[in-house]
PDB file of N, CA, C and O in Angstrom:
ATOM      1  N   MET A   1       0.569  -1.210  -0.026  1.00  0.00           N
ATOM      2  CA  MET A   1       0.125   0.044   0.018  1.00  0.00           C
ATOM      3  C   MET A   1       0.769   1.326   0.032  1.00  0.00           C
ATOM      4  O   MET A   1       1.540   1.381   0.989  1.00  0.00           O
ATOM      5  N   LYS A   2       0.760   2.250  -0.567  1.00  0.00           N
ATOM      6  CA  LYS A   2       1.369   3.570  -0.727  1.00  0.00           C
ATOM      7  C   LYS A   2       0.975   4.298   0.469  1.00  0.00           C
ATOM      8  O   LYS A   2       0.046   4.209   1.272  1.00  0.00           O
ATOM      9  N   ARG A   3       2.107   5.132   0.305  1.00  0.00           N
ATOM     10  CA  ARG A   3       2.064   5.908   1.739  1.00  0.00           C
ATOM     11  C   ARG A   3       1.121   7.166   1.679  1.00  0.00           C
ATOM     12  O   ARG A   3       0.609   7.691   2.668  1.00  0.00           O
ATOM     13  N   THR A   4       0.967   7.570   0.385  1.00  0.00           N
ATOM     14  CA  THR A   4      -0.080   8.488   0.114  1.00  0.00           C
ATOM     15  C   THR A   4      -1.338   7.742   0.184  1.00  0.00           C
ATOM     16  O   THR A   4      -2.122   8.488   0.771  1.00  0.00           O
ATOM     17  N   SER A   5      -1.778   6.922  -0.041  1.00  0.00           N
ATOM     18  CA  SER A   5      -2.789   6.216   0.083  1.00  0.00           C
ATOM     19  C   SER A   5      -3.315   6.090   1.469  1.00  0.00           C
ATOM     20  O   SER A   5      -4.464   6.372   1.809  1.00  0.00           O
ATOM     21  N   ILE A   6      -2.290   5.602   2.301  1.00  0.00           N
ATOM     22  CA  ILE A   6      -2.559   5.636   4.034  1.00  0.00           C
ATOM     23  C   ILE A   6      -2.806   6.871   4.582  1.00  0.00           C
ATOM     24  O   ILE A   6      -3.555   7.047   5.543  1.00  0.00           O
ATOM     25  N   LEU A   7      -2.097   7.879   3.906  1.00  0.00           N
ATOM     26  CA  LEU A   7      -2.398   9.357   4.359  1.00  0.00           C
ATOM     27  C   LEU A   7      -3.564   9.765   3.991  1.00  0.00           C
ATOM     28  O   LEU A   7      -4.079  10.429   4.891  1.00  0.00           O
ATOM     29  N   ASN A   8      -4.277   9.660   2.985  1.00  0.00           N
ATOM     30  CA  ASN A   8      -5.298  10.129   2.659  1.00  0.00           C
ATOM     31  C   ASN A   8      -6.513   9.210   2.925  1.00  0.00           C
ATOM     32  O   ASN A   8      -7.648   9.513   2.558  1.00  0.00           O
ATOM     33  N   GLN A   9      -6.187   7.979   3.635  1.00  0.00           N
ATOM     34  CA  GLN A   9      -7.419   7.420   4.411  1.00  0.00           C
ATOM     35  C   GLN A   9      -7.526   7.768   5.573  1.00  0.00           C
ATOM     36  O   GLN A   9      -8.599   7.806   6.176  1.00  0.00           O
ATOM     37  N   TYR A  10      -6.177   8.136   6.151  1.00  0.00           N
ATOM     38  CA  TYR A  10      -6.338   8.643   7.742  1.00  0.00           C
ATOM     39  C   TYR A  10      -6.721  10.249   7.260  1.00  0.00           C
ATOM     40  O   TYR A  10      -6.962  10.763   8.352  1.00  0.00           O
ATOM     41  N   LYS A  11      -6.850  10.979   6.559  1.00  0.00           N
ATOM     42  CA  LYS A  11      -7.178  12.264   6.598  1.00  0.00           C
ATOM     43  C   LYS A  11      -8.607  12.221   6.547  1.00  0.00           C
ATOM     44  O   LYS A  11      -9.378  12.910   7.214  1.00  0.00           O
ATOM     45  N   GLY A  12      -8.949  11.166   5.518  1.00  0.00           N
ATOM     46  CA  GLY A  12     -10.693  10.984   5.466  1.00  0.00           C
ATOM     47  C   GLY A  12     -11.297  10.716   6.737  1.00  0.00           C
ATOM     48  O   GLY A  12     -12.175  11.433   7.217  1.00  0.00           O
ATOM     49  N   ILE A  13     -10.791   9.590   7.341  1.00  0.00           N
ATOM     50  CA  ILE A  13     -11.133   9.290   8.644  1.00  0.00           C
ATOM     51  C   ILE A  13     -11.323  10.303   9.419  1.00  0.00           C
ATOM     52  O   ILE A  13     -12.483  10.474   9.792  1.00  0.00           O
ATOM     53  N   CYS A  14     -10.222  11.317   9.916  1.00  0.00           N
ATOM     54  CA  CYS A  14     -10.343  12.297  10.727  1.00  0.00           C
ATOM     55  C   CYS A  14     -11.288  13.643  10.303  1.00  0.00           C
ATOM     56  O   CYS A  14     -11.798  14.504  11.021  1.00  0.00           O
ATOM     57  N   SER A  15     -11.302  13.456   8.823  1.00  0.00           N
ATOM     58  CA  SER A  15     -12.114  14.621   8.504  1.00  0.00           C
ATOM     59  C   SER A  15     -13.775  14.397   8.617  1.00  0.00           C
ATOM     60  O   SER A  15     -14.582  15.307   8.805  1.00  0.00           O
ATOM     61  N   ASP A  16     -14.118  12.880   8.448  1.00  0.00           N
ATOM     62  CA  ASP A  16     -15.360  12.425   9.000  1.00  0.00           C
ATOM     63  C   ASP A  16     -15.666  12.567  10.565  1.00  0.00           C
ATOM     64  O   ASP A  16     -16.727  12.964  11.047  1.00  0.00           O
ATOM     65  N   ILE A  17     -14.565  12.177  11.235  1.00  0.00           N
ATOM     66  CA  ILE A  17     -14.962  12.680  12.827  1.00  0.00           C
ATOM     67  C   ILE A  17     -15.205  14.233  13.064  1.00  0.00           C
ATOM     68  O   ILE A  17     -16.173  14.542  13.759  1.00  0.00           O
ATOM     69  N   LEU A  18     -14.523  15.076  12.620  1.00  0.00           N
ATOM     70  CA  LEU A  18     -14.497  16.412  12.833  1.00  0.00           C
ATOM     71  C   LEU A  18     -15.803  16.724  12.256  1.00  0.00           C
ATOM     72  O   LEU A  18     -16.404  17.480  13.020  1.00  0.00           O
ATOM     73  N   SER A  19     -16.526  16.423  11.140  1.00  0.00           N
ATOM     74  CA  SER A  19     -17.881  16.881  10.792  1.00  0.00           C
ATOM     75  C   SER A  19     -18.881  16.189  11.803  1.00  0.00           C
ATOM     76  O   SER A  19     -19.974  16.744  11.907  1.00  0.00           O
ATOM     77  N   GLU A  20     -18.636  14.923  12.651  1.00  0.00           N
ATOM     78  CA  GLU A  20     -19.874  14.439  13.244  1.00  0.00           C
ATOM     79  C   GLU A  20     -19.771  14.930  14.806  1.00  0.00           C
ATOM     80  O   GLU A  20     -20.536  14.484  15.660  1.00  0.00           O
ATOM     81  N   MET A  21     -18.691  15.948  15.112  1.00  0.00           N
ATOM     82  CA  MET A  21     -18.432  16.438  16.432  1.00  0.00           C
ATOM     83  C   MET A  21     -19.667  17.368  16.594  1.00  0.00           C
ATOM     84  O   MET A  21     -20.231  17.929  15.654  1.00  0.00           O
ATOM     85  N   THR A  22     -20.044  17.469  18.005  1.00  0.00           N
ATOM     86  CA  THR A  22     -21.171  18.356  17.970  1.00  0.00           C
ATOM     87  C   THR A  22     -20.616  19.668  18.313  1.00  0.00           C
ATOM     88  O   THR A  22     -21.448  20.575  18.272  1.00  0.00           O
ATOM     89  N   THR A  23     -19.620  19.947  18.587  1.00  0.00           N
ATOM     90  CA  THR A  23     -19.143  21.613  18.635  1.00  0.00           C
ATOM     91  C   THR A  23     -18.977  21.860  17.151  1.00  0.00           C
ATOM     92  O   THR A  23     -18.413  21.103  16.361  1.00  0.00           O
ATOM     93  N   LYS A  24     -19.447  22.823  16.928  1.00  0.00           N
ATOM     94  CA  LYS A  24     -19.273  23.660  15.573  1.00  0.00           C
ATOM     95  C   LYS A  24     -17.725  24.401  15.369  1.00  0.00           C
ATOM     96  O   LYS A  24     -17.375  25.305  16.128  1.00  0.00           O
ATOM     97  N   LEU A  25     -16.940  23.959  14.371  1.00  0.00           N
ATOM     98  CA  LEU A  25     -15.476  23.776  13.981  1.00  0.00           C
ATOM     99  C   LEU A  25     -15.606  24.793  12.762  1.00  0.00           C
ATOM    100  O   LEU A  25     -16.588  24.666  12.030  1.00  0.00           O
ATOM    101  N   ARG A  26     -14.691  25.776  12.504  1.00  0.00           N
ATOM    102  CA  ARG A  26     -14.790  26.637  11.432  1.00  0.00           C
ATOM    103  C   ARG A  26     -14.100  25.543  10.399  1.00  0.00           C
ATOM    104  O   ARG A  26     -13.571  24.476  10.712  1.00  0.00           O
ATOM    105  N   LYS A  27     -14.249  26.085   9.146  1.00  0.00           N
ATOM    106  CA  LYS A  27     -13.528  25.384   7.962  1.00  0.00           C
ATOM    107  C   LYS A  27     -12.263  25.671   8.075  1.00  0.00           C
ATOM    108  O   LYS A  27     -11.422  24.783   7.930  1.00  0.00           O
ATOM    109  N   SER A  28     -11.911  26.978   8.357  1.00  0.00           N
ATOM    110  CA  SER A  28     -10.104  27.257   8.599  1.00  0.00           C
ATOM    111  C   SER A  28      -9.463  26.151   9.671  1.00  0.00           C
ATOM    112  O   SER A  28      -8.548  25.356   9.456  1.00  0.00           O
ATOM    113  N   PHE A  29     -10.236  26.352  10.899  1.00  0.00           N
ATOM    114  CA  PHE A  29      -9.868  25.144  11.864  1.00  0.00           C
ATOM    115  C   PHE A  29      -9.473  23.849  11.285  1.00  0.00           C
ATOM    116  O   PHE A  29      -8.330  23.405  11.171  1.00  0.00           O
ATOM    117  N   LYS A  30     -10.697  23.255  10.904  1.00  0.00           N
ATOM    118  CA  LYS A  30     -10.533  22.121  10.484  1.00  0.00           C
ATOM    119  C   LYS A  30      -9.468  21.601   9.194  1.00  0.00           C
ATOM    120  O   LYS A  30      -9.242  20.409   8.985  1.00  0.00           O
ATOM    121  N   THR A  31      -8.951  22.571   8.496  1.00  0.00           N
ATOM    122  CA  THR A  31      -7.923  22.428   7.558  1.00  0.00           C
ATOM    123  C   THR A  31      -6.765  22.495   8.229  1.00  0.00           C
ATOM    124  O   THR A  31      -5.918  21.677   7.872  1.00  0.00           O
ATOM    125  N   LEU A  32      -6.445  23.310   9.194  1.00  0.00           N
ATOM    126  CA  LEU A  32      -5.440  23.489   9.867  1.00  0.00           C
ATOM    127  C   LEU A  32      -5.342  22.317  10.837  1.00  0.00           C
ATOM    128  O   LEU A  32      -4.266  21.831  11.185  1.00  0.00           O
ATOM    129  N   PHE A  33      -6.025  22.074  11.074  1.00  0.00           N
ATOM    130  CA  PHE A  33      -6.104  20.565  12.296  1.00  0.00           C
ATOM    131  C   PHE A  33      -5.653  19.510  11.338  1.00  0.00           C
ATOM    132  O   PHE A  33      -4.585  18.977  11.641  1.00  0.00           O
ATOM    133  N   MET A  34      -6.198  19.124  10.322  1.00  0.00           N
ATOM    134  CA  MET A  34      -6.022  17.902   9.456  1.00  0.00           C
ATOM    135  C   MET A  34      -4.405  18.385   8.726  1.00  0.00           C
ATOM    136  O   MET A  34      -3.614  17.478   8.469  1.00  0.00           O
ATOM    137  N   GLU A  35      -4.140  19.376   8.527  1.00  0.00           N
ATOM    138  CA  GLU A  35      -2.492  19.588   8.322  1.00  0.00           C
ATOM    139  C   GLU A  35      -1.687  19.156   9.158  1.00  0.00           C
ATOM    140  O   GLU A  35      -0.755  18.394   8.901  1.00  0.00           O
ATOM    141  N   THR A  36      -2.104  19.811  10.745  1.00  0.00           N
ATOM    142  CA  THR A  36      -1.046  19.458  11.882  1.00  0.00           C
ATOM    143  C   THR A  36      -1.290  17.479  12.062  1.00  0.00           C
ATOM    144  O   THR A  36      -0.309  16.768  12.283  1.00  0.00           O
ATOM    145  N   LEU A  37      -2.426  17.004  11.947  1.00  0.00           N
ATOM    146  CA  LEU A  37      -2.052  15.905  11.831  1.00  0.00           C
ATOM    147  C   LEU A  37      -1.499  15.238  11.260  1.00  0.00           C
ATOM    148  O   LEU A  37      -1.120  14.243  11.878  1.00  0.00           O
ATOM    149  N   ILE A  38      -1.163  15.321   9.995  1.00  0.00           N
ATOM    150  CA  ILE A  38      -0.458  15.072   8.751  1.00  0.00           C
ATOM    151  C   ILE A  38       0.882  15.224   9.330  1.00  0.00           C
ATOM    152  O   ILE A  38       1.592  14.301   9.727  1.00  0.00           O
ATOM    153  N   LEU A  39       1.202  16.671   9.341  1.00  0.00           N
ATOM    154  CA  LEU A  39       2.949  16.794   9.997  1.00  0.00           C
ATOM    155  C   LEU A  39       3.169  15.962  11.079  1.00  0.00           C
ATOM    156  O   LEU A  39       4.148  15.245  10.871  1.00  0.00           O
ATOM    157  N   TYR A  40       2.599  15.757  12.250  1.00  0.00           N
ATOM    158  CA  TYR A  40       3.012  14.951  13.426  1.00  0.00           C
ATOM    159  C   TYR A  40       3.097  13.545  12.951  1.00  0.00           C
ATOM    160  O   TYR A  40       3.591  12.784  13.783  1.00  0.00           O
ATOM    161  N   ILE A  41       2.652  12.879  11.549  1.00  0.00           N
ATOM    162  CA  ILE A  41       2.568  11.743  11.292  1.00  0.00           C
ATOM    163  C   ILE A  41       4.472  11.879  10.564  1.00  0.00           C
ATOM    164  O   ILE A  41       5.378  11.106  10.876  1.00  0.00           O
ATOM    165  N   VAL A  42       4.586  12.942   9.693  1.00  0.00           N
ATOM    166  CA  VAL A  42       5.519  13.274   8.444  1.00  0.00           C
ATOM    167  C   VAL A  42       6.898  13.597   9.369  1.00  0.00           C
ATOM    168  O   VAL A  42       7.898  12.896   9.215  1.00  0.00           O
ATOM    169  N   ILE A  43       6.880  14.612  10.257  1.00  0.00           N
ATOM    170  CA  ILE A  43       7.839  15.372  10.723  1.00  0.00           C
ATOM    171  C   ILE A  43       8.860  14.477  11.732  1.00  0.00           C
ATOM    172  O   ILE A  43       8.508  14.215  12.882  1.00  0.00           O
ATOM    173  N   PRO A  44      10.044  14.075  11.234  1.00  0.00           N
ATOM    174  CA  PRO A  44      11.023  13.433  12.297  1.00  0.00           C
ATOM    175  C   PRO A  44      11.721  14.140  13.603  1.00  0.00           C
ATOM    176  O   PRO A  44      12.268  15.238  13.500  1.00  0.00           O
ATOM    177  N   GLY A  45      11.667  13.536  14.638  1.00  0.00           N
ATOM    178  CA  GLY A  45      12.305  13.905  15.436  1.00  0.00           C
ATOM    179  C   GLY A  45      11.471  15.113  16.123  1.00  0.00           C
ATOM    180  O   GLY A  45      10.298  15.233  15.771  1.00  0.00           O
ATOM    181  N   ARG A  46      11.932  15.908  16.965  1.00  0.00           N
ATOM    182  CA  ARG A  46      11.101  16.931  17.800  1.00  0.00           C
ATOM    183  C   ARG A  46       9.961  17.781  17.272  1.00  0.00           C
ATOM    184  O   ARG A  46      10.188  18.347  16.202  1.00  0.00           O
ATOM    185  N   ILE A  47       8.932  17.946  17.759  1.00  0.00           N
ATOM    186  CA  ILE A  47       7.766  18.540  17.083  1.00  0.00           C
ATOM    187  C   ILE A  47       7.515  19.504  18.124  1.00  0.00           C
ATOM    188  O   ILE A  47       7.460  19.304  19.337  1.00  0.00           O
ATOM    189  N   ASN A  48       7.349  20.732  17.390  1.00  0.00           N
ATOM    190  CA  ASN A  48       7.200  22.117  17.836  1.00  0.00           C
ATOM    191  C   ASN A  48       6.549  23.260  16.691  1.00  0.00           C
ATOM    192  O   ASN A  48       6.392  23.015  15.495  1.00  0.00           O
ATOM    193  N   PHE A  49       6.235  24.489  17.337  1.00  0.00           N
ATOM    194  CA  PHE A  49       5.778  25.353  16.622  1.00  0.00           C
ATOM    195  C   PHE A  49       6.545  25.847  15.250  1.00  0.00           C
ATOM    196  O   PHE A  49       6.086  26.108  14.138  1.00  0.00           O
ATOM    197  N   LEU A  50       7.550  25.867  15.632  1.00  0.00           N
ATOM    198  CA  LEU A  50       8.695  26.307  14.684  1.00  0.00           C
ATOM    199  C   LEU A  50       8.831  25.248  13.435  1.00  0.00           C
ATOM    200  O   LEU A  50       8.992  25.464  12.234  1.00  0.00           O
ATOM    201  N   GLN A  51       8.704  24.010  14.178  1.00  0.00           N
ATOM    202  CA  GLN A  51       8.730  22.697  13.194  1.00  0.00           C
ATOM    203  C   GLN A  51       7.430  22.744  12.095  1.00  0.00           C
ATOM    204  O   GLN A  51       7.464  22.794  10.865  1.00  0.00           O
ATOM    205  N   LEU A  52       6.461  22.715  12.874  1.00  0.00           N
ATOM    206  CA  LEU A  52       5.134  22.914  12.143  1.00  0.00           C
ATOM    207  C   LEU A  52       5.022  24.048  11.018  1.00  0.00           C
ATOM    208  O   LEU A  52       4.528  24.063   9.891  1.00  0.00           O
ATOM    209  N   GLY A  53       5.610  24.875  11.709  1.00  0.00           N
ATOM    210  CA  GLY A  53       5.600  26.321  10.396  1.00  0.00           C
ATOM    211  C   GLY A  53       6.707  26.057   9.374  1.00  0.00           C
ATOM    212  O   GLY A  53       6.539  26.402   8.204  1.00  0.00           O
ATOM    213  N   ARG A  54       7.955  25.392   9.818  1.00  0.00           N
ATOM    214  CA  ARG A  54       8.857  25.301   8.627  1.00  0.00           C
ATOM    215  C   ARG A  54       8.108  23.819   7.674  1.00  0.00           C
ATOM    216  O   ARG A  54       8.360  23.890   6.471  1.00  0.00           O
ATOM    217  N   TYR A  55       7.595  23.059   7.926  1.00  0.00           N
ATOM    218  CA  TYR A  55       7.531  21.801   6.847  1.00  0.00           C
ATOM    219  C   TYR A  55       5.939  22.051   6.455  1.00  0.00           C
ATOM    220  O   TYR A  55       5.513  21.445   5.472  1.00  0.00           O
ATOM    221  N   GLY A  56       4.960  23.008   7.260  1.00  0.00           N
ATOM    222  CA  GLY A  56       3.412  23.294   6.860  1.00  0.00           C
ATOM    223  C   GLY A  56       3.454  24.132   5.854  1.00  0.00           C
ATOM    224  O   GLY A  56       4.457  24.633   5.346  1.00  0.00           O
ATOM    225  N   ARG A  57       2.164  24.303   5.522  1.00  0.00           N
ATOM    226  CA  ARG A  57       1.887  25.632   4.963  1.00  0.00           C
ATOM    227  C   ARG A  57       1.633  26.983   5.493  1.00  0.00           C
ATOM    228  O   ARG A  57       1.938  28.089   5.045  1.00  0.00           O
ATOM    229  N   SER A  58       0.938  26.589   6.664  1.00  0.00           N
ATOM    230  CA  SER A  58       0.984  27.367   7.342  1.00  0.00           C
ATOM    231  C   SER A  58       1.977  28.103   8.230  1.00  0.00           C
ATOM    232  O   SER A  58       2.971  27.421   8.479  1.00  0.00           O
ATOM    233  N   CYS A  59       1.967  29.589   8.895  1.00  0.00           N
ATOM    234  CA  CYS A  59       3.214  30.229   9.557  1.00  0.00           C
ATOM    235  C   CYS A  59       2.885  29.619  11.008  1.00  0.00           C
ATOM    236  O   CYS A  59       1.806  29.085  11.265  1.00  0.00           O
ATOM    237  N   GLU A  60       3.790  29.740  11.799  1.00  0.00           N
ATOM    238  CA  GLU A  60       4.246  29.331  12.824  1.00  0.00           C
ATOM    239  C   GLU A  60       3.227  30.088  13.795  1.00  0.00           C
ATOM    240  O   GLU A  60       2.539  29.565  14.672  1.00  0.00           O
ATOM    241  N   GLN A  61       3.278  31.289  13.480  1.00  0.00           N
ATOM    242  CA  GLN A  61       2.062  32.080  14.320  1.00  0.00           C
ATOM    243  C   GLN A  61       0.891  31.300  14.385  1.00  0.00           C
ATOM    244  O   GLN A  61       0.534  30.814  15.458  1.00  0.00           O
ATOM    245  N   ARG A  62       0.201  31.120  13.248  1.00  0.00           N
ATOM    246  CA  ARG A  62      -1.253  30.287  13.062  1.00  0.00           C
ATOM    247  C   ARG A  62      -1.212  29.371  13.970  1.00  0.00           C
ATOM    248  O   ARG A  62      -2.171  29.393  14.742  1.00  0.00           O
ATOM    249  N   PHE A  63      -0.233  28.368  14.191  1.00  0.00           N
ATOM    250  CA  PHE A  63      -0.231  27.080  15.060  1.00  0.00           C
ATOM    251  C   PHE A  63      -0.428  27.485  16.387  1.00  0.00           C
ATOM    252  O   PHE A  63      -1.104  26.846  17.193  1.00  0.00           O
ATOM    253  N   ARG A  64       0.168  28.568  16.633  1.00  0.00           N
ATOM    254  CA  ARG A  64       0.140  29.057  17.907  1.00  0.00           C
ATOM    255  C   ARG A  64      -1.074  29.507  18.292  1.00  0.00           C
ATOM    256  O   ARG A  64      -1.535  29.075  19.348  1.00  0.00           O
ATOM    257  N   GLN A  65      -1.799  30.429  17.533  1.00  0.00           N
ATOM    258  CA  GLN A  65      -3.110  31.171  17.840  1.00  0.00           C
ATOM    259  C   GLN A  65      -4.386  29.727  17.741  1.00  0.00           C
ATOM    260  O   GLN A  65      -5.433  29.780  18.386  1.00  0.00           O
ATOM    261  N   ASN A  66      -4.115  28.823  17.053  1.00  0.00           N
ATOM    262  CA  ASN A  66      -5.290  28.082  16.803  1.00  0.00           C
ATOM    263  C   ASN A  66      -5.030  26.824  17.787  1.00  0.00           C
ATOM    264  O   ASN A  66      -5.937  26.019  17.997  1.00  0.00           O
ATOM    265  N   PHE A  67      -3.518  26.665  18.490  1.00  0.00           N
ATOM    266  CA  PHE A  67      -3.451  25.596  19.416  1.00  0.00           C
ATOM    267  C   PHE A  67      -4.096  26.591  21.075  1.00  0.00           C
ATOM    268  O   PHE A  67      -4.509  26.034  22.092  1.00  0.00           O
ATOM    269  N   SER A  68      -4.022  27.606  20.930  1.00  0.00           N
ATOM    270  CA  SER A  68      -4.569  28.294  22.403  1.00  0.00           C
ATOM    271  C   SER A  68      -6.041  28.301  22.402  1.00  0.00           C
ATOM    272  O   SER A  68      -6.680  28.556  23.423  1.00  0.00           O
ATOM    273  N   LYS A  69      -6.615  28.010  21.213  1.00  0.00           N
ATOM    274  CA  LYS A  69      -8.180  27.792  21.384  1.00  0.00           C
ATOM    275  C   LYS A  69      -8.411  26.523  22.050  1.00  0.00           C
ATOM    276  O   LYS A  69      -7.559  25.652  22.227  1.00  0.00           O
ATOM    277  N   ASP A  70      -9.785  26.480  22.450  1.00  0.00           N
ATOM    278  CA  ASP A  70     -10.637  25.150  22.906  1.00  0.00           C
ATOM    279  C   ASP A  70     -10.865  24.331  22.052  1.00  0.00           C
ATOM    280  O   ASP A  70     -11.189  24.685  20.918  1.00  0.00           O
ATOM    281  N   PHE A  71     -10.746  23.027  22.411  1.00  0.00           N
ATOM    282  CA  PHE A  71     -10.901  22.009  21.513  1.00  0.00           C
ATOM    283  C   PHE A  71     -11.279  20.741  22.335  1.00  0.00           C
ATOM    284  O   PHE A  71     -10.616  20.370  23.303  1.00  0.00           O
ATOM    285  N   ASP A  72     -12.309  20.152  21.913  1.00  0.00           N
ATOM    286  CA  ASP A  72     -12.622  18.868  22.829  1.00  0.00           C
ATOM    287  C   ASP A  72     -12.150  17.458  22.439  1.00  0.00           C
ATOM    288  O   ASP A  72     -12.648  16.619  21.688  1.00  0.00           O
ATOM    289  N   TRP A  73     -10.852  17.463  23.305  1.00  0.00           N
ATOM    290  CA  TRP A  73      -9.892  16.292  22.794  1.00  0.00           C
ATOM    291  C   TRP A  73     -10.572  15.176  22.968  1.00  0.00           C
ATOM    292  O   TRP A  73     -10.487  14.325  22.082  1.00  0.00           O
ATOM    293  N   LEU A  74     -11.418  14.912  24.168  1.00  0.00           N
ATOM    294  CA  LEU A  74     -11.917  13.905  24.866  1.00  0.00           C
ATOM    295  C   LEU A  74     -12.991  13.340  23.601  1.00  0.00           C
ATOM    296  O   LEU A  74     -12.944  12.156  23.270  1.00  0.00           O
ATOM    297  N   GLU A  75     -13.944  14.297  22.945  1.00  0.00           N
ATOM    298  CA  GLU A  75     -14.826  13.895  22.141  1.00  0.00           C
ATOM    299  C   GLU A  75     -14.032  13.100  20.982  1.00  0.00           C
ATOM    300  O   GLU A  75     -14.222  11.895  20.814  1.00  0.00           O
ATOM    301  N   PHE A  76     -13.257  13.743  20.303  1.00  0.00           N
ATOM    302  CA  PHE A  76     -12.327  13.564  19.063  1.00  0.00           C
ATOM    303  C   PHE A  76     -11.516  11.911  19.492  1.00  0.00           C
ATOM    304  O   PHE A  76     -11.432  10.937  18.744  1.00  0.00           O
ATOM    305  N   ASN A  77     -11.129  12.002  20.565  1.00  0.00           N
ATOM    306  CA  ASN A  77     -10.538  10.555  20.671  1.00  0.00           C
ATOM    307  C   ASN A  77     -11.272   9.660  20.888  1.00  0.00           C
ATOM    308  O   ASN A  77     -10.865   8.657  20.301  1.00  0.00           O
ATOM    309  N   LEU A  78     -12.409   9.435  21.583  1.00  0.00           N
ATOM    310  CA  LEU A  78     -13.342   8.689  21.373  1.00  0.00           C
ATOM    311  C   LEU A  78     -14.342   8.393  20.610  1.00  0.00           C
ATOM    312  O   LEU A  78     -15.041   7.396  20.790  1.00  0.00           O
ATOM    313  N   LYS A  79     -14.511   9.241  19.668  1.00  0.00           N
ATOM    314  CA  LYS A  79     -14.842   9.236  18.171  1.00  0.00           C
ATOM    315  C   LYS A  79     -13.711   8.173  17.237  1.00  0.00           C
ATOM    316  O   LYS A  79     -14.036   7.223  16.525  1.00  0.00           O
ATOM    317  N   MET A  80     -12.643   8.573  17.449  1.00  0.00           N
ATOM    318  CA  MET A  80     -11.808   7.889  16.871  1.00  0.00           C
ATOM    319  C   MET A  80     -11.721   6.281  17.085  1.00  0.00           C
ATOM    320  O   MET A  80     -11.659   5.472  16.160  1.00  0.00           O
ATOM    321  N   LEU A  81     -11.729   5.939  18.558  1.00  0.00           N
ATOM    322  CA  LEU A  81     -11.974   5.019  19.267  1.00  0.00           C
ATOM    323  C   LEU A  81     -12.864   4.049  18.400  1.00  0.00           C
ATOM    324  O   LEU A  81     -12.462   3.104  17.722  1.00  0.00           O
ATOM    325  N   ILE A  82     -14.185   4.497  18.572  1.00  0.00           N
ATOM    326  CA  ILE A  82     -15.513   3.988  18.204  1.00  0.00           C
ATOM    327  C   ILE A  82     -15.462   3.657  16.799  1.00  0.00           C
ATOM    328  O   ILE A  82     -15.990   2.626  16.385  1.00  0.00           O
ATOM    329  N   ASN A  83     -14.706   4.671  15.844  1.00  0.00           N
ATOM    330  CA  ASN A  83     -14.720   4.859  14.471  1.00  0.00           C
ATOM    331  C   ASN A  83     -14.036   3.279  13.912  1.00  0.00           C
ATOM    332  O   ASN A  83     -12.968   2.864  14.361  1.00  0.00           O
ATOM    333  N   LYS A  84     -14.822   2.546  12.912  1.00  0.00           N
ATOM    334  CA  LYS A  84     -14.044   1.250  12.601  1.00  0.00           C
ATOM    335  C   LYS A  84     -13.614   1.396  11.011  1.00  0.00           C
ATOM    336  O   LYS A  84     -12.970   0.502  10.461  1.00  0.00           O
TER     337      LYS A  84
END
């Protein structure tokens, strides 16, 4: 199986879960969230905002600002576990 197809499958699963969440998420946050998840898989070594800004499409400041916002990680992780 190709790496890109695995990443696309993972993106599809995460996108479905984000659309099922009870809280309303903006499209810009969803795209940044998807980019962040892919970067966590791809970036070797230590991951911080500087690395995310270096390897990603968005700047470091955008990652910092969006990570300071509230996000229901418990609901997201529970939906990830339940998803088959």
